C-alpha positions as CSV (number, residue, x, y, z in Angstrom):
1,X,50.2,47.6,147.0
2,X,51.1,48.9,143.5
3,X,52.8,52.3,142.9
4,X,50.9,54.8,140.8
5,X,52.4,55.3,137.4
6,X,55.0,58.2,137.2
7,X,53.4,61.3,135.8
8,X,55.5,63.6,133.5
9,X,56.1,67.0,134.9
10,X,53.5,69.1,133.1
11,X,55.4,72.4,133.9
12,X,58.2,71.4,131.5
13,X,56.1,69.7,128.9
14,X,55.3,72.9,127.0
15,X,59.0,73.6,126.5
16,X,59.5,70.6,124.2
17,X,57.9,72.2,121.1
18,X,59.7,75.4,121.8
19,X,63.1,73.6,121.9
20,X,62.3,71.7,118.7
21,X,61.3,74.9,117.0
22,X,64.6,76.7,118.0
23,X,66.6,73.7,116.8
24,X,64.9,73.8,113.5
25,X,65.6,77.6,113.2
26,X,69.3,77.3,114.1
27,X,70.1,74.4,111.7
28,X,69.5,76.4,108.5
29,X,71.5,79.4,109.8
30,X,74.5,77.2,110.5
31,X,74.3,75.7,107.0
32,X,74.0,79.2,105.5
33,X,77.7,79.9,106.3
34,X,78.8,76.6,104.8
35,X,76.6,77.1,101.8
36,X,78.1,80.6,101.2
37,X,81.7,79.2,101.3
38,X,80.6,76.2,99.1
39,X,78.9,78.4,96.5
40,X,81.9,80.7,96.4
41,X,84.3,77.9,95.7
42,X,81.9,76.2,93.3
43,X,81.8,79.4,91.1
44,X,85.6,79.9,91.0
45,X,86.6,78.9,87.5
46,X,89.9,77.1,87.6
47,X,90.9,77.5,84.0
48,X,90.0,81.1,83.0
49,X,91.8,83.9,84.9
50,X,89.5,86.7,83.5
51,X,86.4,84.8,84.6
52,X,88.0,84.0,88.0
53,X,88.7,87.7,88.6
54,X,85.2,88.8,87.5
55,X,83.5,86.3,89.8
56,X,85.9,86.9,92.7
57,X,85.5,90.6,92.8
58,X,81.7,90.3,92.3
59,X,81.5,87.8,95.2
60,X,84.1,89.6,97.4
61,X,82.5,93.0,97.1
62,X,79.0,91.6,97.6
63,X,80.2,90.0,100.9
64,X,81.3,93.4,102.1
65,X,77.9,94.8,101.0
66,X,76.3,92.3,103.3
67,X,78.5,93.2,106.3
68,X,81.0,90.3,106.0
69,X,84.8,90.5,105.6
70,X,85.7,87.6,103.4
71,X,89.4,87.4,104.4
72,X,88.5,86.8,108.1
73,X,84.9,85.5,107.9
74,X,85.3,83.2,104.9
75,X,88.8,81.7,105.0
76,X,87.8,78.5,103.1
77,X,86.0,80.4,100.4
78,X,89.1,82.6,99.9
79,X,91.2,79.6,99.1
80,X,89.1,79.0,96.0
81,X,90.3,82.4,94.6
82,X,93.6,83.2,96.2
83,X,96.8,81.1,96.5
84,X,97.6,79.7,99.9
85,X,101.0,81.5,99.9
86,X,99.3,84.8,99.1
87,X,96.7,84.3,101.8
88,X,99.5,83.6,104.3
89,X,101.4,86.6,103.2
90,X,98.3,88.9,103.3
91,X,97.3,87.7,106.8
92,X,100.8,88.2,108.1
93,X,100.8,91.7,106.6
94,X,97.6,92.6,108.4
95,X,98.9,91.1,111.7
96,X,102.0,93.2,111.5
97,X,100.2,96.4,110.6
98,X,101.7,96.7,107.1
99,X,98.3,97.3,105.4
100,X,96.0,100.2,106.3
101,X,93.4,99.4,103.7
102,X,91.7,96.4,102.1
103,X,94.3,94.3,100.3
104,X,92.1,93.3,97.4
105,X,90.7,96.8,96.6
106,X,93.6,98.8,98.0
107,X,91.1,101.2,99.4
108,X,89.5,101.9,102.8
109,X,86.0,102.3,101.3
110,X,84.0,100.3,98.8
111,X,81.8,102.4,96.6
112,X,78.1,101.4,96.0
113,X,78.4,100.5,92.3
114,X,81.5,98.4,92.6
115,X,79.9,95.0,93.2
116,X,77.7,95.3,90.1
117,X,80.5,96.7,87.8
118,X,83.6,94.6,87.6
119,X,85.5,94.7,84.4
120,X,88.7,92.8,83.5
121,X,90.9,94.0,80.7
122,X,94.4,93.7,79.3
123,X,94.8,90.1,80.3
124,X,98.3,88.8,79.5
125,X,99.2,85.2,80.0
126,X,102.7,83.7,79.9
127,X,102.9,80.1,81.0
128,X,101.8,79.7,84.6
129,X,101.5,83.4,85.2
130,X,98.9,86.0,84.2
131,X,98.3,89.7,84.8
132,X,95.1,91.7,84.3
133,X,93.6,95.1,85.0
134,X,90.5,94.9,87.1
135,X,88.3,98.1,87.1
136,X,85.7,98.5,89.8
137,X,82.7,100.7,89.3
138,X,81.6,103.1,86.6
139,X,80.8,106.4,88.4
140,X,84.3,106.7,90.0
141,X,86.2,103.8,88.5
142,X,89.1,102.3,90.5
143,X,91.7,100.1,88.7
144,X,93.9,97.4,90.0
145,X,96.7,95.3,88.5
146,X,96.2,91.7,89.6
147,X,98.7,89.0,89.2
148,X,97.7,85.3,89.2
149,X,99.5,82.0,89.1
150,X,98.4,78.6,87.7
151,X,98.8,75.8,90.1
152,X,97.4,72.3,90.6
153,X,94.1,73.7,91.7
154,X,93.8,76.2,88.8
155,X,94.3,80.0,88.6
156,X,94.7,81.8,91.9
157,X,95.3,85.5,92.8
158,X,98.9,86.3,94.0
159,X,99.2,90.1,94.2
160,X,97.0,93.2,93.8
161,X,98.4,96.6,93.1
162,X,96.4,99.9,92.8
163,X,96.8,101.8,89.6
164,X,96.6,105.4,90.5
165,X,94.5,107.6,88.2
C-alpha cells in the first residue's frame, strides 16, 4: 500500500509572503545607516581644510536635526572628519564628565538656522596645521575656532574652542 503524499501545512503557508515582505523592508533600512556613513566619508575633502569644515558642520548639524548624535551613532563617519586621537580624547572627556555640552558646537542647543548657514573664515595654514573660524547661523551667529592637522588620510579636526561674543 502506498502512502499518501505529504501535504504542506496550509495554516503556515500564508506567512511565507509576509516573511518575505518583512525581509525586503528590513534590508533597505539596514543599508541606510551604512549609506549615511559612506556618504559622509565620501564627501569629506581630504585636501581642503575650509571645505572639510563647511561640509563637516553641514553634515554634523543635519544629523542632529534628524535626531541622530554623530559622535555616538556614526563613529565610522566621524573618522572621515576628525582625527582618531581627537575622537579618543573627546570620548574619554565625555566618559569622565568633562564636557557638559556638545564638543563640536560647544553649546547645549543647536539653533534652527545653523545647518544651512555654516561659514568658514580666517583660515591660516602652516605646514601640517591649520586654524579657522567657523560661524554657525545668521540670526544668532555662534563662532568657533577649529584647529586641524594634516595626516596620511588628509585634513582632520583636532580641537574646537568657542569664541565668546
